[in-house]
Every structure is written in C-alpha cells, then in structure tokens.
N, C-alpha and C positions, 0 to 999 in steps of 0.2 A: 578290661583292657589290661596287657600284661607289657612289660619292657625287658630289656634285656637288662638295662640297669635301672630298678624301679626309684621313682621318688618315696621319700619316707613315707609319704601321707597314703600311698598306695597298699604300702605291704600289710596292714592291717585287713583291707578289702581282702586280698589275697588270700591271706589265712584264715579270713572268715569262709572264705570260698572251700577252702581244702579242709577244713574243718567240716562243712556242708557234706563236703567228699567223703571222707569218714564215717559219718554217721550212716549216711546212702548204702555204702560200700559192707560196711559191717552186716547192717540190716538184712539187705539184701544175701548176702554170704550165709547168714545164720550162725555165723561164728566170727571171733576176733577180738580182740585187745583195745577196746574205745579209749582207756581212759590213759594207760601209756605213750597212744598215738596223738590224743590233745595235748598233753604236757610237753612234746616236743614241736608241735604244728609252728611256731612262730620262730624257734631258731632254725628248722629247715628253710619256711620260708624267707629269712633273710638270709641264708646260704644261696640259695637256688636262684634269688628274684635281685639280690643287690651285691654279693660278695665275690661268688665263685665264677671264676673263668671255664666256662663252658660252651660246648658247641653242639646243640640237641640235633644237629642235623648230619653231624659227624661225632657221634658219643664217646667214638675211642680214638679220639685225635690224641696222639702221646704228650703234647704239652697240655693237656686239661688238666684241672686242679682236681683233684680228688675226695670221694666223699663216703665214709663206711658210717654203715647204720650198725652200730655195734648192739645196741638193743632192737635185735631185728622183727621182734612181734610188735613192734610200733611201725610196721610196713606201709598201713594205710595213708598214712601222714606221707610218708617218701613215694608212694605210687602217685598219690593225687598231686604232689608239685613237681615230681616228672612230667606227667601228664599237661599239667597245665603251662608248663614251661615249653610243651612242645617235642618231647621225647617220644611220644606215642600218641595216638587218638584218646581223648577225655572218653569215648564210649567204649575202651575197654576196662573201665573203673568197676562198671557193675559185674564184672566177671571173677573180681576177687574170690579165690579158694576154688573156683570151679574146677573138675575136670577137665585138663587139656589147656587151662586157660596161663598166659603169660606171666599174671600177678598171683604168686605163689603163697602160701600162709607166711612165710618168711623171704626176704630178698633171694633172688636167685641170678646171679650175673651171667648165667647161658641162658635166660630165658626172656629177661625184661631189660630192652635198651634203658641204657644210662645207670644200670647198676654196676657200680666199680667192683662189689664184692659179695659174694655169698654169705651171711649171716645168719643166725639162729641160736649158735650155740654159744650162749652167753659169755663174755669175759675176754673174747678173741680180738675184739678190734682194734684195742692201741697196738699190741703186737704185731697186727696186720699193717696198721697203719704207719708203723714204725719202718717195717719191711719198704713199704712204698717211699717212705720218705728218704730211707737211705738209698735206693736205688736212684733217686730223681740226684741226688747229690754224686752219687758215682756217676752217674752218665751225662751231667750237665744241665738238665733240666731244672726249669725256677719253678714247675708247680708246686702246690700247697696241697697238703693231706690234711682233712678235715676227719673227725673222728666223733661220732655224739655216741657216747655213753648213758647208760642208765647208772642212777648211783648204787642200786641194788647188786648188779652185775660185778661191782668194784670187791666183791667180797671174794672173787676168785683170786687166786694166788698169781695167774700167769699175767696180770694185768700189772705188779708190781716188779717182775722180773721183766718186762718188757719197759717201763719206766726206767728203770736202772740203765737198760741199755742204749733208750733212746737219748738220756742225758749225756751216757758216755761219749757217744756218737756225735754230740750236738746236733742233734736232727730240730734245728730254727724252723725246718718248715712242714713240723709238725703241729698240730693245734687238736687239742681233745677237748671237747665240749661235754660237761658233765648235768646230764639233764637231773637236777637235785631236787625230785619232787617230794622226796621222804619217804616212798613207799616200797615194797617190793610186794611179789604176789603172797607173801605169807604174813605180810604186816608192815609195820614203821621199821625202818632202817636202823630206827636208834636201839628198840628192842630185839629185832632179828640179828645184827651183829655188831650194834655200839658204834657203827662207821658213822662219826660226823666230824672229824678232824681232817677232813678231804685234803686241804689247802696245806696244811704243814703237813702231811704226809708226802705229798708229791714234792715240797719243797725240800724234804729230808733226800731226796734224790736229785735235787737239782734242777727240778722246773720252775719258770718263771708262772707265776699264780696270779689270776685276777677272780673278783666275785663280782655279778651283776645279777639282776631281776633279769629272768630268761624269757618274760615275758614283755620286755622293752626293746623295741626295734632298733631306737638309737643306741641303747646301750651294748647290745648284741653287736651290734655294727661296731661300734668305739673298741670293744673289745678286743675285736678280731685286728682291726687295723692296728691296736698298741701290739697284738700276737705277731704279727704279720712284720713288724718292726725288729723282733728280735733277732739276734745275729749269732748268737752261740749255744741257743738251748733251746729245748722244745718248752711250749707253754698248755697250761691247763687253765680252763675257763669253769668254774664252779657257777653254774647259771641255776639259782632258786626259780623253782619253776612249782605251780599247780596243778595235781594228778586231775585229769578231766577238766582241763582249764576251757572254759569257751562255754558248756553246758552247766547252765547253775547246779542241775538235779547231780551231775554226776562231779561236780569238784570237791575234791579232798575225799573222796568217799570210793574208797579200796575195794569195795565188790563191782566195782567196773572194770578192776583190771583185765577178767576176763568175762564178757556178758553181754549178751546182744539186747537190745531195745525192744520192749514189747511194742505193737502197734501204734497204742498210744502215747509211750515215750518216744517213740521215732517222730508223730507229730509235733509233739510238745518241742522236742529239741530244735528240728527244722524250722519249726515256726519262731521259735526263741532267734534263733542264727539268722534268718533272714530279716527280722525284723533290726538286728543289731546290723544288719549288712546295709540295711538303708540310712540307719543311722551315720554309719562309718564315710558313705557316700557322699550324703549330704556336708559334713564335716569335713572332708577331702574337696570337698567343691569351694565350700566358703574358705578355705585356707588359701586355695590356690587363686582367689579375688586379688585384683591388684589393690 
C-alpha cells in the first residue's frame, strides 16, 4: 500500500520493498552497485513518499520539487522508488541495464520518467542543483531542490565551487544530503582523502549544517523540515549511513560496492528481507491499533 504522504509507520515497509527490488534488479542484470544503493534507500524513500511535492502522472510539471542523485551508481534504489511511487510500471525494474531498457546503469533524464537530471560523472550534483535552485528564485517558483551526494564524491573540487556560489546566491531552496557511509570504491573515506570534517567545510562556505542518522526516518524528515525553514542560505544534511544497509552480510563490507550476489547469496538476502518485511508489517499494524 502506498500513499501520497505516507504515515511514518509505513516508510520502513516501503524501504524494505525497495531494498528487495535493488537486490533483484542487480542479480538479474548481472551488474550493479548494491551497497551504495542500499545505504541511500531510507533517504530516497523519505523524500519520495513523505517529503517531496511531485506528481507521478505529470512528472515534468514546472512547480514540482527536484531530486538529483549525484551518486548515480546508486540508481537501482532511485528506479525502485520511482516505480513504487507510480512514475512507471514496476515491471520495468527487471530490465535494469538491458539493451534498450529505459533503466540505464546511471540515471538518464531522457530515458526514465521522473529522473530530473542525468548523473554518473561524480561530483556535479551540487553544482547542477544550485543552478536549478537559482532558476526557481529567478522565475518565482517555490520548488525545492534535493541533492543526494556520496561522501566519496566530495573529493571533487567542483563541489566546493558550487558550495561557494550557492551560499553567495542565498539559495535557501537547495538542500544537499550527504550519504555518509564512510566508504568509496577504493577504500575508507578517511584513508583515501582524509575527508571527515564535512560540516565544518560547508559551514566555512556559509551553509547551515545538520547531522542525523540516515536510517532514522523521523530524523530525516525533521532535518528536511528544518532545512525548508531556512530563509537565506542553503542547507547540508550529513546523514550517517551504513553501506549495504538492510542485508546483514553486506553491511559495512566494501566488497559489495560493485558486486553481484551469487544465487545462494541472492536467496539469503531476499529471505532475510522478506522476514523483516513481515516483522515491520506486524509492528505497523500494532502501532496503528487504538
């Protein structure tokens, strides 16, 4: 069951379904990035099922909120959320990465309904988001621009040029969420780039900064509400996440950055997620009782 504005109790169930979609899509495709997708699921779920003003039946309406998946390799989570939200049939999901499929290995705004920006070349999401947010200010629209970036791609210098410009232009309608799972493809963030002072760096450029548990739906929602209330500056939300979240044998294991489950691993992951979904449904039902 899906809602335009979901009750908090149903968000974990939707996230679970999206995690199952991610595993199935990558297994069938024989390629993909499961762990980076799984760490972003709860954030994407909250955005599309609780926060963003969007219309799946009219995906290009000019007053809609915008979303940019700067870490484009996490697109299975994005595609699953779009399908479950009603942008296109769920039956498209198993076609991930197939020749001629609208679901490319990275998001393509010209092929996939609901995708606001083509991404894949890491580091450009904040700059593009700043452009979209500036456009809204210029033409008088009230839409918000959400950018989900990985912590690893903050190595790219263009992020900080964009951060400076966004602050200078007072883009209060720009909200960046950093999926801070602590890893990039080549190893831990701290060892590869030494980047750990994410909030202080953005603060130096004049941004409002918040820190949350990126798997706590209430914290995600509340942080976005605080960010939306900003009147004169952009906001970055540092969301602490676990790479591979939701599948125990993938959690915190960077070998799953780009790896396909074996048939046995696939069965194990889906079996766990299905049992977890049943638990979440029981919990939601008991919570809703008077």
